[in-house]
N, C-alpha and C positions, 0 to 999 in steps of 0.2 A: 504493500499499500504506500502512496506517496509519488512523488516525482522526482525523476533523476534531472542530472543537468542537461539532458538533451531534450527537454520537454517534452517526454514520454510519461503517460499517466500508467500507472502500474494498477490503479484502483479501478476494477471492472463494474463497481457498483454506481459508478458516475455515469450518466448518461452523456452520450456524444456530444450533445448540443451543449452541454454545461460543462465540458472539460476544458475549454479556454478560460472561463471564470473560475473554475476550481485550481488552473494553473496561475492565475492572477493572485488568487487569494492566497494560496499558499507561499509562492515564491516573492511577489513583488509588495503585496500589503504588509503581510506578518513580517517578512525578512527584511526588504529593502526599505520599507519606510518607518522600522523601528529605531533606526539611529536618531540621534540627538540633532543632529544638523537638518534632518529633514523636516523638523517641528521648530526651525527658526523663524522669526519674524518674515523674513526675505521669502522664504517658501510659502508661508501662509498667505502673506499679501497677494505675492504674485498667483496663488491658486484662486483668491478671492476676486483679483481683477480679470481672471481669466472666466470666471462664473459671470461676472458682469459685463464682459465684453471688452475690457481696456486692459491688457496685460501690461503696457508701458507703464501706466499709472500705478499699477501694483508693483510692479519693480522698483520705481522711483521710491514709493512710500516705504514699501519693505525694507531697502536698503537703508533707507533714512532710520527708520525705528530699529533695525540692526545695529547701526553705527552708535545710535544713543544707549542702547544697553549691551552692547559689547565688552563692557569691564564690570559689569553687574554680575555678582555673584550672590547666592542665595547660602548666607552663614546662619546657621542657628534659628533663631526665631525672627530675624529681621529678613522680611519679604518685600522685594521691590515691586512696582506697579506691573501688571502682566502685559509683557510685551505683544503677546498674540491677541489680544482683545483689543490693543491700542493700533496694531497693523491691520487687524480686520476691519475695524470700526473707521479708521482713518481712510482705508482704501474705498469701502463703501460710500461714506461722506464725501470723498472726493469725486468718486463718478458719478454718484446718484444725485448729489447735490450740487455739483459743479464748483466745488470749492478748490483754492490753491492747495498746493501740497503741505505747505507751513501752516495754514490756516486749519486744514483737516487734523494734522496732528495736534496743534495746540488745543483743540476741541477736545480730542478723546483722551488726552493724557490724563484730566481729573477723572473721567470715567474709568481708566486703567487702573487708577489708585482706588476708587470705589469698588470696583470688581475684586481686586485683592483683598479689599477689607471684608466684603460679603464671602469670600472664599474662606479666611481665616475664621469668620463668624460660624460658617458651616462646618469646618473642621473641628471647631470647638464644641459645637453641639453635638456632634457624631461621637464625643468621646464619652458622653452621658448616655448613648445608647451600647456602646461596645459592651458592657458587663451584662445586658439583657440578652446578647445574641447566643 
C-alpha cells in the first residue's frame, strides 16, 4: 500500500479516477507542504493573490510582510502578531478594496495583533478543558 517514487499506486482499493488525487494527497500535500517555509507569509499571500486573481499583489505584500517578521522568534510566552493573518488580510484588502500595499499592511497589523490575543485566549481557555478529556 502506498506510492513509490515513480508515481505508481500500489493500493488497488483506490478507484482509477481518484488515483491522481490520492497521489497528490500523499506526496505533495502531506509531505511537500509540511515544511515551515511553505507556511511563510510570502507563500500564504501569493496563494491568496492567486485565489483573488492578482498574484503580483500577493507576491508584493507577502514579501513585505515576510521581511517585517523575518527576525521575529517565538520565545516562551511572548508571541508576536500573526504574520499569516496579516498577509492574508492585507492581500485581500489591497485586491478587493483597491488599497495601496502600505495602506493595506498598516490597516491589518492591529488586526494581526488582535488575532494573536484571541489565539492566546483560546489556548488559555482550552487548558481548563484538558483535565476533562
